[in-house]
C-alpha positions in Angstrom: -174.9 25.7 -38.3 -172.8 23.0 -36.5 -170.8 20.4 -38.1 -173.1 18.1 -36.3 -176.1 19.5 -38.2 -174.3 18.7 -41.4 -173.6 15.2 -40.1 -177.3 15.0 -39.6 -177.9 14.8 -43.4 -176.8 18.0 -45.1 -174.2 16.2 -47.0 -174.7 14.8 -50.8 -174.9 11.2 -50.6 -174.7 10.0 -54.4 -172.2 10.3 -57.0 -172.3 12.9 -59.6 -174.2 11.2 -62.4 -174.1 12.7 -65.8 -176.0 11.8 -69.0 -175.1 8.3 -70.4 -172.6 8.1 -73.2 -171.7 5.7 -75.7 -169.9 2.3 -74.8 -166.5 1.9 -73.2 -163.6 2.8 -75.3 -165.6 4.0 -78.3 -164.1 7.5 -78.5 -160.4 6.5 -79.0 -157.7 8.5 -77.5 -157.7 11.5 -75.4 -154.5 13.5 -75.0 -153.8 15.6 -71.8 -150.9 18.0 -71.0 -149.7 18.1 -67.5 -146.5 20.3 -68.4 -145.4 19.6 -64.6 -144.8 16.0 -65.5 -145.9 13.4 -62.9 -142.9 11.6 -61.3 -144.9 9.2 -59.1 -148.3 7.4 -59.3 -149.4 7.8 -55.6 -150.1 10.9 -53.4 -148.9 9.1 -50.3 -145.2 9.6 -51.5 -145.8 13.1 -53.2 -147.3 16.4 -52.1 -147.2 17.7 -55.7 -150.5 18.4 -57.3 -149.2 16.9 -60.6 -148.7 13.7 -59.0 -151.9 13.7 -56.9 -154.0 14.4 -59.9 -152.3 11.8 -62.3 -152.8 9.1 -59.4 -156.4 10.1 -59.4 -157.0 8.5 -62.8 -156.2 5.1 -61.3 -156.7 5.1 -57.4 -159.9 6.5 -55.9 -161.2 7.4 -52.5 -164.3 6.4 -50.5 -165.8 9.7 -51.0 -164.9 12.8 -52.8 -166.0 16.4 -53.6 -168.0 17.6 -56.6 -167.6 20.9 -58.5 -169.6 22.6 -55.8 -167.6 21.4 -52.8 -170.3 18.8 -51.8 -169.3 15.4 -50.6 -170.2 12.7 -52.7 -170.1 8.9 -52.3 -167.6 7.3 -54.5 -166.4 3.9 -53.8 -168.6 3.8 -50.7 -172.4 3.3 -50.9 -173.2 6.5 -49.2 -171.6 9.2 -47.0 -172.0 8.4 -43.4 -173.9 10.7 -41.2 -175.4 10.5 -37.7 -178.8 10.5 -39.3 -178.3 7.4 -41.5 -176.3 5.7 -38.5 -172.9 5.9 -40.2 -171.4 8.1 -37.8 -171.8 7.3 -33.9 -173.7 9.6 -31.5 -170.4 10.4 -29.7 -168.7 11.2 -32.9 -166.0 8.9 -32.2 -166.4 6.4 -35.1 -167.6 6.4 -38.6 -168.8 3.4 -40.6 -168.2 3.0 -44.4 -169.9 0.6 -46.7 -168.3 -0.4 -49.8 -170.2 -0.6 -52.9 -171.4 -4.0 -54.2 -169.0 -5.9 -56.7 -166.2 -3.5 -56.6 -163.0 -5.0 -58.5 -159.5 -3.8 -58.7 -158.3 -3.5 -62.3 -156.6 -7.0 -61.9 -160.0 -8.4 -61.3 -159.8 -9.1 -57.8 -162.2 -7.9 -55.2 -162.0 -4.6 -53.4 -162.3 -5.4 -49.7 -162.3 -3.6 -46.2 -159.0 -4.9 -45.6 -157.8 -2.7 -48.5 -159.2 0.3 -46.9 -157.8 -0.7 -43.3 -154.2 -1.3 -45.1 -154.2 2.2 -46.6 -154.2 3.7 -43.2 -151.5 1.2 -41.9 -149.3 2.2 -45.0 -149.6 5.8 -44.3 -148.9 5.5 -40.6 -146.2 2.9 -40.9 -143.2 3.7 -38.5 -140.3 4.9 -40.4 -142.4 5.9 -43.4 -142.7 9.1 -45.1 -146.4 9.5 -46.1 -147.1 12.9 -47.6 -150.7 12.8 -46.5 -150.3 11.8 -42.9 -152.6 14.6 -41.6 -155.4 13.0 -43.2 -155.3 10.3 -40.5 -155.0 12.5 -37.4 -156.7 11.0 -34.3 -157.4 7.7 -35.9 -156.7 4.9 -33.1 -157.8 1.7 -35.0 -159.9 0.3 -37.8 -162.3 -2.6 -37.7 -163.3 -4.9 -40.6 -166.4 -6.9 -39.5 -167.0 -7.9 -43.1 -165.6 -7.5 -46.4 -167.6 -4.5 -47.3 -167.6 -2.7 -44.0 -165.0 -0.3 -42.6 -165.3 1.2 -39.0 -162.8 3.8 -38.3 -162.3 4.7 -34.6 -160.9 8.1 -33.4 -159.4 8.8 -30.0 -161.6 11.9 -29.7 -165.0 13.2 -30.8 -164.5 14.3 -34.4 -167.1 16.5 -35.6 -165.7 16.3 -39.0 -164.6 12.6 -39.6 -164.1 12.9 -43.1 -160.2 13.2 -43.1 -159.4 9.3 -43.8 -160.3 8.1 -47.3 -161.9 11.3 -48.5 -160.7 13.3 -51.4 -158.3 12.6 -54.2 -155.4 13.1 -51.5 -156.4 10.1 -49.6 -157.3 7.3 -52.0 -157.6 3.4 -51.2 -154.5 1.3 -52.3 -154.4 -2.4 -52.9 -153.1 -4.3 -50.0 -151.9 -7.2 -52.2 -149.6 -4.7 -54.2 -148.3 -2.6 -51.4 -147.9 -5.0 -48.4 -144.3 -5.1 -48.6 -143.8 -1.6 -49.1 -144.4 -0.4 -45.5 -142.2 2.3 -43.7 -138.8 2.9 -45.2 -139.6 0.4 -48.0 -142.2 2.7 -49.4 -140.3 4.7 -51.9 -138.2 1.4 -52.9 -141.4 -0.3 -54.6 -140.9 1.3 -57.9 -143.4 -1.1 -59.6 -146.4 -0.2 -57.4 -145.6 3.4 -57.1 -145.2 3.7 -60.8 -148.1 1.2 -61.8 -150.7 0.9 -59.0 -153.5 -1.4 -59.2 -156.5 0.8 -58.9 -160.4 1.1 -59.2 -160.4 4.3 -61.4 -161.5 4.4 -65.0 -157.9 4.2 -66.4 -154.9 1.8 -65.8 -151.3 2.6 -66.3 -149.7 0.9 -69.3 -146.2 2.6 -69.3 -144.8 5.2 -67.0 -142.0 7.3 -67.7 -141.3 9.5 -64.6 -141.0 13.2 -65.6 -142.2 12.5 -69.1 -145.3 10.6 -70.1 -148.1 8.3 -68.6 -149.9 6.2 -71.0 -153.1 4.7 -69.9 -155.9 2.4 -70.9 -159.4 1.9 -70.0 -159.8 -0.2 -67.0 -161.9 -3.3 -68.2 -163.0 -3.8 -64.6 -164.3 -0.4 -64.1 -167.6 -0.5 -62.3 -169.7 1.3 -64.9 -169.7 -1.0 -67.9 -170.1 2.1 -70.3 -167.2 4.1 -68.9 -164.9 5.7 -69.6 -165.7 6.5 -73.3 -161.9 6.6 -74.2 -160.0 3.6 -74.9 -156.7 5.3 -74.2 -155.2 8.4 -72.8 -151.9 9.9 -73.2 -150.9 12.3 -70.1 -147.8 14.2 -71.4 -145.5 16.0 -69.4 -142.7 18.5 -70.0 -142.4 21.9 -71.8 -144.3 24.9 -70.2 -147.7 26.3 -69.7 -147.3 28.3 -72.8 -146.8 25.4 -75.0 -149.5 23.3 -73.3 -152.0 26.2 -73.9 -151.0 26.4 -77.5 -151.6 22.7 -78.3 -154.9 22.8 -77.1 -156.2 26.3 -78.0 -154.3 27.0 -81.1 -153.2 23.9 -82.7 -155.8 21.4 -81.4 -152.9 18.8 -80.9 -154.2 17.9 -77.6 -157.5 17.9 -75.9 -156.8 19.1 -72.2 -154.2 21.3 -70.7 -153.9 21.7 -67.1 -152.6 24.7 -64.9 -152.1 27.4 -67.4 -150.3 29.7 -65.3 -150.0 32.5 -67.9 -150.6 36.1 -68.4 -154.3 36.9 -69.1 -153.4 38.6 -72.5 -151.6 35.6 -73.6 -154.5 33.3 -72.6 -157.0 35.5 -74.6 -154.8 35.4 -77.7 -154.7 31.8 -77.5 -158.4 31.4 -77.1 -159.0 33.5 -80.2 -157.8 30.7 -82.4 -160.9 29.1 -81.8 -159.9 25.6 -81.2 -160.3 25.5 -77.5 -161.6 27.2 -74.4 -160.0 28.3 -71.1 -162.0 27.5 -68.0 -161.3 28.9 -64.5 -162.6 28.8 -61.1 -161.4 30.2 -57.6 -160.7 27.6 -54.8 -158.1 27.9 -52.3 -154.8 28.3 -54.3 -152.6 31.0 -53.0 -149.3 31.6 -54.6 -147.0 32.2 -51.6 -143.5 32.5 -50.4 -142.3 30.1 -47.7 -139.4 31.1 -45.3 -137.0 28.5 -44.4 -136.3 28.7 -40.6 -133.4 26.3 -40.8 -130.0 26.5 -41.9 -129.3 24.9 -45.4 -125.5 25.2 -45.6 -124.4 22.2 -47.3 -121.5 22.0 -44.8 -123.9 20.7 -42.5 -124.2 17.4 -44.3 -127.2 14.9 -43.2 -128.3 17.6 -40.7 -128.6 20.3 -43.4 -132.1 21.8 -43.4 -133.1 20.1 -40.1 -134.4 21.6 -36.9 -131.0 21.0 -35.3 -129.7 24.2 -37.1 -131.8 27.3 -36.9 -131.4 29.7 -39.8 -128.7 32.3 -39.4 -130.9 35.4 -39.9 -134.4 34.1 -41.1 -135.3 33.2 -37.5 -135.4 37.1 -36.8 -139.0 37.9 -37.2 -138.1 41.6 -38.2 -136.3 40.4 -41.4 -139.2 37.9 -42.3 -141.6 41.0 -41.9 -139.4 43.4 -43.8 -139.5 40.9 -46.7 -143.2 40.7 -46.8 -143.5 44.8 -46.4 -141.2 45.3 -49.4 -143.6 43.3 -51.8 -146.2 44.9 -54.1 -148.9 42.2 -54.0 -151.3 44.2 -56.2 -148.7 44.8 -59.0 -147.7 41.0 -58.9 -151.4 39.9 -59.3 -152.2 42.4 -62.1 -149.1 41.4 -64.2 -149.2 37.8 -63.4 -153.1 36.9 -63.3 -155.4 39.8 -64.1 -158.7 38.7 -63.8 -157.7 35.2 -63.0 -156.2 36.5 -59.6 -157.5 38.1 -56.5 -155.8 40.1 -53.6 -155.3 38.1 -50.4 -153.2 38.4 -47.2 -154.0 34.8 -46.1 -153.1 31.3 -47.1 -156.6 30.3 -46.3 -158.7 32.7 -48.6 -161.7 30.6 -49.0 -164.4 29.6 -48.3 -165.6 33.0 -47.1 -166.4 31.9 -43.7 -162.6 31.0 -43.0 -161.0 34.2 -44.6 -159.5 36.5 -42.2 -159.3 40.3 -42.3 -156.7 40.6 -39.8 -153.6 40.7 -42.1 -154.8 43.2 -44.8 -151.7 45.5 -44.3 -150.0 43.2 -46.9 -152.1 44.9 -49.4 -149.9 48.0 -49.3 -146.3 48.0 -50.3 -144.0 49.7 -47.6 -140.2 50.1 -48.8 -139.7 52.8 -46.2 -141.2 50.9 -43.3 -139.3 47.8 -44.2 -136.2 49.7 -44.1 -136.8 51.3 -40.9 -137.7 47.9 -39.3 -134.4 46.6 -40.3 -132.6 49.6 -39.1 -134.3 49.3 -35.7 -133.2 45.5 -35.5 -129.7 46.4 -36.1 -129.3 45.3 -39.7 -126.8 47.8 -41.3 -126.1 48.3 -44.8 -122.7 47.7 -46.1 -120.7 49.5 -48.7 -122.5 47.3 -51.2 -125.7 48.2 -49.9 -126.3 44.7 -48.5 -127.3 44.8 -44.9 -125.5 42.8 -42.2 -125.4 42.2 -38.5 -122.6 40.4 -36.4 -120.9 39.3 -39.6 -124.0 37.9 -40.9 -125.1 39.2 -44.5 -128.9 39.4 -45.7 -128.2 37.2 -48.8 -131.0 34.8 -49.7 -131.2 31.9 -52.3 -134.9 32.1 -53.8 -136.2 29.1 -55.6 -139.3 28.1 -57.4 -140.3 26.1 -60.4 -139.9 26.9 -64.1 -142.8 29.1 -65.2 -142.9 32.5 -67.0 -145.3 34.1 -64.4 -143.0 32.7 -61.5 -140.0 34.1 -63.1 -141.7 37.4 -63.5 -142.5 37.5 -59.7 -139.0 36.5 -58.8 -137.4 39.4 -60.7 -139.8 41.9 -59.4 -139.2 40.6 -55.8 -135.5 40.4 -56.1 -135.7 44.2 -57.0 -137.9 45.2 -54.2 -135.7 43.3 -51.9 -132.5 45.0 -53.2 -134.1 48.3 -52.0 -134.3 47.2 -48.6 -130.6 45.7 -48.4 -131.3 42.1 -49.1 -129.2 40.1 -51.8 -131.3 37.7 -53.6 -130.0 34.9 -55.9 -132.7 33.3 -58.2 -133.1 29.6 -58.9 -135.6 28.1 -61.1 -136.0 24.2 -61.1 -137.8 22.2 -63.6 -141.4 21.6 -62.3 -141.1 17.8 -62.4 -138.2 17.8 -60.3 -139.3 20.7 -57.9 -142.5 19.0 -57.1 -141.0 15.5 -57.4 -140.9 12.8 -54.6 -137.3 11.6 -54.7 -135.9 11.7 -51.4 -132.5 11.7 -52.9 -133.0 14.9 -54.8 -131.8 18.1 -53.3 -134.2 20.2 -55.5 -137.6 19.3 -54.1 -139.8 21.9 -52.7 -140.3 19.7 -49.5 -136.6 19.1 -49.1 -136.2 22.9 -49.6 -132.4 23.4 -49.6 -133.0 27.1 -50.3 -133.7 30.2 -47.9 -137.1 31.1 -49.9 -139.3 29.3 -52.1 -142.6 30.0 -54.1 -145.4 27.9 -55.0 -149.2 27.0 -54.3 -151.2 24.1 -53.5 -154.6 23.6 -52.2 -156.7 21.1 -50.2 -159.8 18.7 -50.9 -163.1 19.8 -50.0 -164.1 23.0 -48.3 -163.2 22.2 -44.7 -159.5 23.4 -43.7 -159.0 21.2 -40.8 -156.6 18.8 -42.4 -155.0 21.6 -44.5 -154.3 23.7 -41.3 -152.6 20.7 -39.8 -150.0 20.9 -42.4 -147.9 23.4 -40.2 -147.9 21.4 -36.9 -144.6 20.6 -35.6 -144.7 17.0 -36.7 -145.3 17.8 -40.3 -141.5 18.7 -40.7 -139.9 17.2 -43.8 -136.8 15.5 -42.5 -134.6 12.5 -43.3 -136.5 10.3 -40.7 -139.8 10.9 -42.8 -137.8 10.3 -46.3 -138.2 14.0 -46.5 -142.0 14.1 -46.8 -144.2 16.3 -44.9 -145.8 19.5 -45.5 -144.4 22.0 -43.0 -141.7 23.2 -45.4 -140.7 26.3 -43.2 -140.0 24.1 -40.4 -142.2 26.3 -38.2 -142.9 25.0 -34.7 -145.4 26.5 -32.4 -147.0 25.1 -29.3 -149.7 27.4 -29.6 -150.3 26.6 -33.3 -150.3 22.7 -32.4 -153.0 23.4 -29.6 -155.3 25.4 -31.8 -155.1 22.4 -34.4 -156.0 19.9 -31.6 -158.9 22.1 -30.5 -160.3 22.6 -34.0 -160.3 18.8 -34.5 -162.8 18.2 -31.6 -164.8 21.4 -32.3 -168.3 21.0 -33.8 -169.9 24.6 -34.2 -169.1 25.9 -37.5 -168.6 29.5 -36.1 -166.0 28.3 -33.8 -164.1 26.4 -36.4 -164.1 29.2 -38.4 -162.5 31.3 -35.6 -159.9 28.5 -35.0 -159.0 28.5 -38.8 -158.6 32.2 -38.7 -156.5 32.1 -35.7 -154.3 29.5 -37.2 -154.1 31.4 -40.6 -153.1 34.7 -38.7 -150.3 32.7 -36.7 -148.7 31.8 -40.0 -149.2 35.4 -41.4 -148.1 37.2 -38.4 -145.1 35.4 -37.7 -144.3 36.0 -41.6 -143.0 32.4 -42.2 -145.4 32.2 -45.0 -146.1 35.5 -47.3 -149.1 35.2 -49.5 -148.9 36.8 -52.9 -151.9 36.0 -55.0 -155.0 33.9 -54.5 -155.0 32.2 -57.9 -157.9 30.9 -59.9 -157.3 27.3 -61.1 -156.9 27.5 -64.8 -157.0 25.1 -67.6 -158.2 24.5 -71.2 -160.0 22.0 -73.3 -160.5 21.4 -76.9 -163.8 22.2 -78.3 -164.4 18.5 -79.4 -164.0 17.4 -75.7 -167.2 17.0 -73.7 -167.9 16.3 -70.2 -165.2 18.5 -68.6 -166.4 19.9 -65.3 -163.8 22.2 -63.6 -163.4 21.3 -59.9 -161.4 23.4 -57.4 -162.2 21.2 -54.5 -160.9 17.7 -55.6 -158.7 16.5 -58.4 -159.2 18.4 -61.6 -159.6 15.1 -63.2 -162.3 14.0 -60.9 -165.1 13.2 -63.6 -162.6 11.9 -66.3 -164.8 8.8 -66.7 -167.5 11.2 -68.2 -165.0 12.8 -70.5 -166.3 12.0 -74.2 -165.7 13.0 -78.0 -168.6 15.5 -78.9 -170.7 14.2 -81.8 -169.4 15.7 -85.2 -165.9 16.4 -83.9 
């Protein structure tokens, strides 16, 4: 099958429509824990999942993905295809039609100008848009009337659904953000913390890295939704406390991202007040290797391409770090049945999963030592290897989480067995995944040698996701430290394959290109996969309407959540 065949009509065109519920606001308050507390309410200034999902309560895209990965219309009347005339025959434009009568939460009309402005905002010169890859190859946008948006591409786009599709690329209101372009974007605190939106809820109070309180949007397009009058989205604490608050004490209704050992989750569920839910998408817990020097003495040029890393630019060192790790043991201890083995950053859907890197499934301490010996890295009296006066000593950072700290401890021990000294740092998740360009501790600024985390992408097509690691995606001062190429990896071959994939329609050819892109990253060892993680959360037994979605925001259908009768 080709992408063109999909464009001819194999895309779901209507939004998910569950059974009708009670009137808006009739079910009182719903309480949610995102223990990695949101730090901002716009995905355009943050790559952190906690921020993307919190924002999805308020601002929405033209189309998104349902629980099965099908594309469904959201703010748009339908999903454009070649068959329905929405995608041009030459695949160089896509025309969206907004639904009738859409209002922003302030009561003003949503228009095509808001959609066009969203593109202008993310691509403004001097700005730092965390989702810039969603707008690749867009050359212009026309707005022939208030409901029509025509997106033009500079090349034929077999998959034209990057812009304005999925929770990572929602529409923002022009009137609110029009003075926030480019370098001014992070300075617009009121807009960034309290966006005017079209979603089921509106922000009533935002306390960064703490709590978001929300109220039902009185201008939401479905007059009977949401069922809850208010929502409290609490941050802070840890995954264990969040799980207990739902499944043991019943204090909260929903707990996100329960990154806990499987036996711990089982004990919590046995308390009988909540249920654990899990599904596998594209999340891979992995290590990123910094190819730049983060010595503080470099000042403003710290962590930039101007200064290569003193030893992690040696592929032999990166490969040895990978060979020393026992992925199977990590996965068994950390996730049990909620984890799978993988040697890829792109583990799913199955058509995109490479088998070329399966050597990572077997730990090889002896081979790693030999590789370093052959590369001239000699153990010193303290057992730490050195070459030309440079010691193999790394700072390894990640967010505060029991499973991640277990991973760090095990990896530190394995690396010590190959002569690598490791200092561990754990950073509060709200800060680590935060968006403050002034903070030295964000995962995008990456002022460490090694860091560990996971993320995923909207939908089932990986084109935009694999574009995260082109040269232009470096986080750097000029982009307000936004960008997704945390490793600062740059390859002309990689960039060329991304460009080729963007104009390739045959599904099998797209799969081949995606695998090649994945294999470059894996075989350069700039990214070291550890575990294919299931997305795992819990909800109280009294909360109805929850549908786990690994292809979009986990809160994608929050408008349909309700209190079960008799609860």
